[in-house]
N, C-alpha and C positions, 0 to 999 in steps of 0.2 A: 252536392247531395245525393244521395242513394235514391233511386226511384221510390216514390210509398209506396204500400201496401194499400189495396182494397179496402181494408178495415181502418187504416191511419185516415185515406180518405172519407169514408164514412164519417170516421169520428171526428174529423173537422166541421166538415156537414151538419152534421147534426149538433153541433155546436153553434155554430152561425144562426140555424134556424132555429132553434132553442132561445138565443141571447134575442133575434131581431124580428121571426115572424117572418122572414122572408122566404119564398118560395126558392128552394134548392136542387139545382139537378147536375148533374156528370155526363160531361160523352168523352169515350175516348178516342184518341187520334182513329182509329179503325170505325167509327161512326157509333159502336154501340153507348148506350143509353142508359143510363141509371136513376129514376128518381130519388130524392134522398129523402125530400120533404113531402109531404101531401101531395101528391101529384098537381102542379099548378094548372090554375085555367087559361084554357086556352083562348088568347085573345078572338073574336068574333069576326077580325076582318084582316085580320093578321097570320094568316097560316103560316104562311112562308115563314117567318120568323120563328117559328114552333117547330119549322121540317128542316131549315133552311141553317144553322149556327155558323158563323162567320169562322173564318179559318183564324185558327188560334195563333197567336202573335205573341212575344216577348213579354208584353207589357199587357195590363190589362186595358178592357174597353167597355165604357160605359155608354151605350147608346140609346136614345131618347126619341118618342113618336110626338107626333103631333098633338094626338088626344091626350098626353101629359101622364102617361106610360111610360118607363124606363124600363131598360135592362141591363146589367152586368155581368161581362163574359172576364172572365179569371184565369191565364193560365197556369197548368199545372205543368211545371218544367217540361220535359218532352213524352207527356205521355194522353194529354187530355186538355179539358179544361172545365171551370165550373161554370153555370148559369144563373146567376142572383134574379129572380124576378119571374113576374111581371112585377112591378111595384107601381103607384102611385106618387107622383112627384105633386109636392104641395104649394108649389108655385104656379101649378097648372091652373088654367083659367078656363072655365067651361062655358061657352056660350048658349047653348039653344039645348031644349030640353028634347029627349027622346026618349019614345016609349017601348021600343024594343026590349022585349025582358032577357035578350042573350046579354045585350048589351048591361042592363041593369044590374041584372048578377055578378056581370065580371068584375063592372071598377066595384061593386058593393065588397066583395074578395078580399080585393089586394087591402096590402099594408102603403101605407102613406108612411113619405120619409122625403127628404129633403135629396140634392146631389152634394153636396157635402157629404152629409152621413153615409150615404154609395162610398162615396173617393175614401172618406176615412175606412169603408168596409173594403175598400181594394186594398188600399195601404196596408193592415192588419195582415190579409189572407194571404198575400204577397211575400211578406215578410218569415209569416208563417211556414210559409212554404219553400221560399228560396236561402233565408237566413239574411238575405238582402234590403234594404230601405230604397223605397221609391222617392223620387220627387215628384212634387205635385203636376211637374210638367208632362209626367212618362205617362200618366194614364190618359190614353187615349178617348176623344169623344167624338160621337158621330150622331147627325140627326138624319130623321128621318125626309124622305124628297118631299118638297112641296105640294108636285104632283099629284099626290096620293090625295082622293076625299075620304073622309073621315067623318065619323057620328059624332057631333059634339053635344053634352050633357050639361046641365044646370044645376042638378042636385046632389053630388057628391060633393059631402064637404068632409071634416075631420072627425062626424058622428056618425058618418058610415061605415066605420072602424069601431069595434067591439068597445065596450069602456074600459074593458082589462086591457087592451092595447095601447089605450089612451093617459089611461094611470100610470101605466108601467114606464110609458115615454115620459112621461112629466118626472118621474122618480129618478129615472135613469138622465134626465136633463143637470137634474139639482145634485145627483151623487157626483156627475160629473166635474161640476162646476167647483164642489167641498174638493176634491181629488187636485184638481190643475190650481185652486189657491192655498193646497197644503193645509185645508182644515181636518186635522184627523183627528180631532177632537170630537167635534160635531157630527164626527161619521160614525163615531166609537159608540156617540149616545143615544143618536135619532137615526141611525141606517136602518131603513127597512127594505129588505130582500124584494127586488122586483118581481111581481108573480108574472113570469116568464115560464114559468113550471108547466103549466096547462097550455100551453105552445106546443112543446117536444114531446105532441104526440105520436113520435117513432119508438120514441126509447122508454115509451110509459111499461111496456113489459120488463125493462129491466133498471128499476129503481136504482140501482147505484151507476149505471152509466148515464142517465136521465141526471141525476145530480152533478155528475163529473163535465159532463156537457155543460151545464148553467156554470160549474166556476169556469171552465174555460174562458167560456164566455164572458164574464166579469174577470177573468185577466185582460183581454183582448181590449175591453172599454178603458181598462182601471190605465192601462199603458198609455194607451193612448192618450188619455186625459191626462196621465202625468207629464208627458212629454209636450204639450201644450201648456203644461205648468212652468216650465223651465228646465225639466230634467234629459239630460243629456238620450238619446235614443238609444245606445250601446248601454247603457245604463238600467234603463226602462226594462229592452228585450233579457239583459241580465237577471233581472229579477223577475221578471216571465217567466224564461226557461228554466228555472229556481222552481217557481209554484206549480209550473204545469206538470213538471216531473216527481213532485210533491202528490200531485192531484192524482194522476195516473198509477202513483203507487200505492194507494188505499184501497183496501180490499172488504171495506163497509163502509155505511152510511154514517154511522158511530165518527169514522175517525174525518170525516168532514164536517164534522156538525160547526158552525158558526165560522165555517174558512170562507164565505162572502165577506164579511165585516175583517176579519184577517188580512183580508188580499185588498180591499181600499183602503182600508188604514195605512197598510205598510208602504203603499204607490203615494199617499197621500202625505207620509213622514220623509219619502223622500225627498219628495217637492216640497216640504218644511225645511229641510235640512239646506237644500240649496239655498233659501231665502234667505236661511239663518247665515250663511256664506255673505250673502250679498248684503244685507241689512243690520245697520246697529241695533241692540236689546229696544231702543227706546222706537226707534221706526217701525221694528217687526209688531212691538205690542200697539202702536198705533195703526198701523193694515189690521192686526188681528180685533181692535175693538170697532172700527170701521166694520169688517167685513160680518160682527157680529150684532150693530145697530144701524142695520142699513134704514130700517121703520121704525127708528126712535129720530129727534131731531138732534145736528151736530153741528157744531162748530168748531173751528180752532180752539177756540177756549174750551167749551165743553170734553173734547177730544184730551187736552191737555193736562185738563185735571183730573181724569179719569186713570192716567196715565203716570200720573204726578211730576211732571214739568213743566216749564215756565212754556207760553206760547210763542213767544219769540225765540228760544231755542228749538221750540221743534217744529217751527216755520220752515227757520233754517235748514235746520237739520234735514229734514224729510226733503228740501226740495234739492238740496244737493246731492243725496244718495237716489232718488226715484225721478227727479229731472222734473217730478211736477208738483206748483204747488197744493197745501195740502186742501184746500179748500177743491182745486181740480179733481184733485184724485178720490173725492167724496162723490163731487158730481159723476165721474166717471163708473166707479164703482156701482152708483144707484140709476144709474144709464143700463149699464151689465145687467142688474136684476130687473130693469122694466123690461128689458128683451123679454128674457123669460118670462114674463108674466103674459106679456104681447104672446110668447108663443104657444101657451098651455093653457089660458086662462080666456074666461071672456072680460074680463076687466074693463069698463070704459076707460080713456084714455084721462078724465076725471078723475076715476077712481085712482087708478096708479099713482098718477102726481099726486094726492092725496097721502096714498098709504106710503111714499118714499117722500114725501115733505118738500115737494116742490114750491116755488110761493103760488104758480098759480099753473093750467092748465096749458099756456102760452108758453111760459117759463119752460115748463117741461117740455112740448113742442121745438123750441128752438135749441135747447142744452140735445134734445137726441139727435134733432140733424147736423149738430155741430161735431157731434162726437160720433154717428155713423154715418153721415153723409144723404140721409134719407129722414122722412119725415117717420113716427110712431104708425101711422095708417098704412103707410107704403112698405113701412116692415112686416107689419101683421101680415098684411095681403100674402106677402111672396113667403111667410115662413109659418102659421099660423096652421 
């Protein structure tokens, strides 16, 4: 691929910042730095990572610090590299309170995220920059040396992020799940635009550019969700390329009206088509009924009645096509929804158990551990 222009580099970075709220900087091979987003706060005790970036390699680097903060470095061909961060990892455990105002303000300014989301970000940006798909093993990871002394704090919680960030993240997770499960109808009727626009302050003086940045971010997130839902990466990125070309060709905001909905629905439809090739109409009908009624009582009998087939026929057909008994599939989908509730709400385990119609909290915890390998409490501590 030919070298990217400065304008291209800025547009990609603005799109990333506008979509995630992550601080983004760029440094050329000659050492020239450019802050794309509002200037990232400097770590009060880690000036070295602010001043001396690691030498760019061929693949992204995820660098984590002992205090739970992290940086992501993404090479830009043979031109330089992006630095994303600092961010605060949701899995971080803070063990002691600190009164230092500089540290308090630093942590409060950071967006909370997960290592998985940073890795997804690295995959998407690398694909956009190079046209090549990375394997997960290609993401390099490094951690800070244990010898360094650091202050730890107890009070950094998801609530230190602004309410807007938290709500936007929750909506984003729901939209991603709908795309990856092919629920295009639900996206078309209930989709609401994540409130990312307020974070894209760099482009506020250019409304059209700001709207394009948000749309580009929607394309990137939707492409990854569709791949997770079974769409081939090449097909997903071909669809992405067409959408990006269309977005960049627009000359007015009116041309982009309702484009967010159309983007997500298009990717969900692509996933839905893949599902239709894999499954018979009756199994697809059962899957969609389950997805739409996770908060209702479900049984083999009620599902088969709803889609007008016999229980025995549906049970045999479902197991043949999915490899799972129908009742087990219902539990798996309810556990997936429980994971979302554990990540994004303060609901107690009993409340979640009752909402999703488990017979008891004990049954819920047992099913959760059997499905995920960890208890609901442990999952919430590491993902909330």
